C-alpha positions in Angstrom: 7.9 25.9 -35.5 11.4 26.0 -34.1 10.0 25.1 -30.6 8.3 22.0 -32.1 11.5 20.9 -33.8 13.4 21.4 -30.6 10.8 19.4 -28.5 10.8 16.5 -31.1 14.6 16.4 -30.9 14.5 16.4 -27.1 11.9 13.7 -27.0 13.9 11.5 -29.5 17.0 11.8 -27.3 15.0 11.0 -24.2 13.5 7.9 -25.8 17.0 6.8 -26.8 18.6 7.4 -23.4 15.7 6.5 -21.1 13.1 4.3 -23.0 11.0 3.6 -19.9 8.9 6.0 -17.9 6.8 5.6 -14.7 3.4 4.0 -15.2 0.7 6.6 -15.6 -2.0 4.7 -13.7 -0.1 3.8 -10.5 2.5 6.7 -10.7 5.3 4.2 -10.7 4.3 2.4 -7.4 3.1 -0.9 -9.0 -0.1 -0.9 -7.0 -3.4 0.8 -7.1 -6.1 0.9 -4.5 -9.4 -0.8 -5.4 -12.1 -1.4 -2.9 -9.8 0.0 -0.2 -7.2 -2.7 -0.8 -3.9 -2.4 -2.6 -4.0 -4.4 -5.9 -1.4 -4.9 -8.5 -1.6 -2.3 -11.3 -3.5 -3.6 -14.3 -1.6 -1.5 -16.7 2.0 -2.2 -15.8 1.4 -5.5 -13.9 3.5 -4.4 -11.0 6.6 -3.6 -13.1 6.2 0.1 -12.3 7.4 1.2 -15.7 6.0 1.6 -19.2 7.6 1.9 -22.6 7.4 5.4 -24.0 5.3 6.0 -27.1 8.3 7.3 -29.1 10.3 4.2 -28.3 7.4 1.9 -29.1 7.2 3.6 -32.5 10.9 3.3 -33.0 10.9 -0.4 -32.1 8.0 -1.0 -34.6 9.9 0.8 -37.3 13.1 -1.2 -36.7 11.2 -4.5 -36.8 9.6 -3.5 -40.1 12.9 -2.3 -41.6 14.7 -5.5 -40.5 12.0 -7.7 -41.9 12.2 -5.9 -45.3 16.0 -6.3 -45.5 16.2 -10.1 -44.9 
């Protein structure tokens, strides 16, 4: 249980400090090979980064919280 709490704390800090991670499909290169030709990655659209799941959840929570406080 303590390990889970430590991991969640680490992940929360990681999402706050570094909200973007390398794309999982292209490995952060921005291109994938299809039919033996390099193509733009369909997941990240060549941006090479993706928003972490924890940061995506935090952003959704903040939008909901701000919409409720207007």
